[in-house]
C-alpha positions as CSV (number, residue, x, y, z in Angstrom):
1,M,40.6,-73.9,77.3
2,A,39.8,-74.3,73.6
3,I,36.7,-75.3,71.7
4,F,37.0,-77.2,68.4
5,L,34.5,-77.9,65.6
6,K,34.5,-80.7,63.0
7,Y,31.8,-79.9,60.4
8,G,31.5,-82.8,58.0
9,D,34.6,-82.9,55.7
10,I,35.3,-79.2,56.0
11,K,38.9,-78.6,57.1
12,G,39.9,-75.8,59.5
13,E,43.3,-74.3,60.3
14,T,44.1,-75.8,63.7
15,T,47.4,-77.5,64.0
16,Q,46.8,-78.9,67.4
17,L,47.7,-82.6,67.3
18,T,44.4,-84.2,68.5
19,H,42.2,-81.7,66.6
20,K,44.3,-81.2,63.4
21,E,42.4,-79.3,60.7
22,W,39.4,-78.8,62.9
23,I,37.8,-75.3,63.2
24,E,38.7,-73.3,66.3
25,V,35.6,-71.8,68.0
26,N,35.5,-68.6,70.1
27,S,32.1,-69.1,71.8
28,F,29.3,-71.6,72.1
29,Q,25.7,-71.2,73.0
30,F,23.0,-73.9,73.5
31,G,20.0,-74.4,75.7
32,V,16.9,-76.5,76.4
33,G,13.6,-75.3,77.8
34,R,10.3,-76.8,78.8
35,G,7.1,-75.1,79.6
36,I,5.8,-76.1,83.0
37,S,2.4,-75.2,84.2
38,M,0.8,-75.5,87.6
39,G,-2.5,-74.2,88.7
40,V,-2.6,-72.0,91.8
41,G,-2.7,-74.4,94.8
42,G,-1.9,-77.3,92.4
43,G,0.9,-78.6,94.5
44,S,2.4,-81.6,92.8
45,K,0.1,-81.5,89.8
46,R,2.5,-79.8,87.4
47,E,2.4,-80.4,83.7
48,A,5.4,-80.1,81.4
49,T,5.6,-79.7,77.6
50,A,8.0,-81.5,75.4
51,P,11.5,-79.9,75.5
52,S,12.4,-77.1,73.1
53,V,15.9,-77.8,72.0
54,S,17.7,-74.7,70.7
55,E,20.1,-74.6,67.8
56,I,23.7,-74.4,68.7
57,V,25.2,-71.0,67.9
58,L,29.0,-70.7,67.5
59,T,31.3,-67.8,66.8
60,K,34.6,-68.1,65.1
61,S,37.2,-66.0,63.3
62,F,37.2,-65.9,59.5
63,D,39.5,-68.6,58.2
64,I,40.0,-71.2,55.5
65,A,36.7,-72.9,56.4
66,S,34.6,-69.7,56.0
67,P,33.8,-69.9,52.3
68,L,32.7,-73.6,52.7
69,L,30.6,-72.8,55.7
70,L,28.8,-70.1,53.8
71,K,28.2,-72.6,51.0
72,E,26.7,-75.0,53.5
73,A,24.4,-72.3,54.9
74,I,23.1,-71.5,51.4
75,G,22.4,-75.1,50.3
76,G,24.4,-77.7,52.1
77,K,23.3,-81.2,53.0
78,A,22.9,-82.8,56.5
79,V,26.2,-83.9,58.0
80,K,27.7,-85.2,61.3
81,V,29.2,-82.5,63.4
82,K,31.6,-82.8,66.4
83,I,32.3,-80.1,69.0
84,E,34.9,-80.6,71.7
85,F,35.7,-78.5,74.7
86,T,39.3,-79.1,75.8
87,Q,41.7,-78.2,78.6
88,T,45.5,-78.3,78.3
89,D,47.5,-80.9,80.2
90,N,51.0,-80.3,81.5
91,S,52.6,-81.1,78.2
92,G,50.4,-78.7,76.2
93,K,48.1,-81.5,74.8
94,H,44.4,-80.7,74.5
95,V,42.3,-83.1,76.5
96,A,38.5,-83.1,75.8
97,F,36.2,-82.7,78.8
98,Q,32.9,-82.1,77.0
99,K,32.0,-83.6,73.6
100,Y,28.9,-83.1,71.4
101,I,28.0,-85.2,68.4
102,L,25.2,-83.7,66.2
103,D,23.6,-86.1,63.7
104,D,21.6,-84.9,60.7
105,C,23.0,-81.4,61.2
106,L,22.4,-78.4,58.9
107,L,24.0,-75.1,59.0
108,S,20.9,-73.0,59.4
109,G,22.4,-69.5,59.9
110,Y,25.5,-67.6,58.9
111,S,26.6,-64.0,59.5
112,I,29.8,-62.2,59.4
113,S,30.9,-58.9,60.9
114,S,34.0,-56.8,61.3
115,G,34.8,-53.4,62.8
116,G,38.0,-53.1,60.8
117,D,39.8,-56.1,62.3
118,R,39.7,-59.7,61.3
119,P,36.0,-60.7,60.6
120,S,34.1,-62.7,63.1
121,E,31.4,-65.2,62.0
122,S,28.4,-66.6,63.8
123,I,27.0,-69.9,62.6
124,S,23.8,-71.7,63.8
125,L,23.6,-75.5,63.8
126,N,20.2,-77.3,63.5
127,F,20.3,-81.0,64.2
128,G,18.1,-84.0,64.6
129,K,20.0,-85.8,67.3
130,I,22.4,-84.7,70.0
131,D,24.9,-86.8,71.9
132,S,26.4,-85.0,74.9
133,E,29.3,-86.6,76.8
134,Y,31.0,-85.1,79.9
135,L,34.5,-86.5,80.7
136,N,36.0,-86.0,84.2
137,I,39.7,-85.2,83.9
138,D,41.8,-86.5,86.8
139,S,45.1,-85.1,88.1
140,K,47.0,-87.2,85.6
141,F,44.8,-85.9,82.8
142,N,43.1,-89.2,82.2
143,A,39.5,-88.8,81.0
144,K,36.6,-90.9,82.2
145,T,33.0,-90.4,81.1
146,T,30.8,-89.4,84.0
147,G,27.8,-88.0,82.2
148,H,26.2,-89.0,78.9
149,V,22.9,-87.9,77.3
150,I,21.6,-88.8,73.9
151,Y,18.4,-87.1,72.7
152,D,16.7,-87.8,69.4
153,I,14.6,-84.7,68.6
154,G,12.5,-86.3,65.8
155,L,11.5,-89.1,68.1
156,A,11.4,-86.9,71.2
157,K,13.2,-89.6,73.0
158,L,16.2,-90.0,75.3
159,T,18.3,-93.0,74.2
């Protein structure tokens, strides 16, 4: 499995055919939460708050994209971002099984660390809209969308 990032026009170092010049990602973290309250003995009278959508936090190795990502964190403009989780088919081709498209995305956090080896970076992505698509991969590695969620944070609306 591999995770790939396309951040606006910034080029990465991947040579993989379907994600050429994307940025390779080592880890991905994202979550959504809602406060739900219910009085004691309230039964079915629960109340929920609007969802709290976290930023997406990625880690990656230092590469050609690193200086430009730092620049984006310092003062970049909103861009469209794509993140794809892939699995490898029998020929070695990467087939996406989970895709995210982030609209109005800003790089809101950047940090770098190293213990004497190649530096590792952590970046945080803040976005106005998220498009999440799950693709079921069959035994012949054909992909079919089986789950699709689009949420506009500014409008607090599923579309």
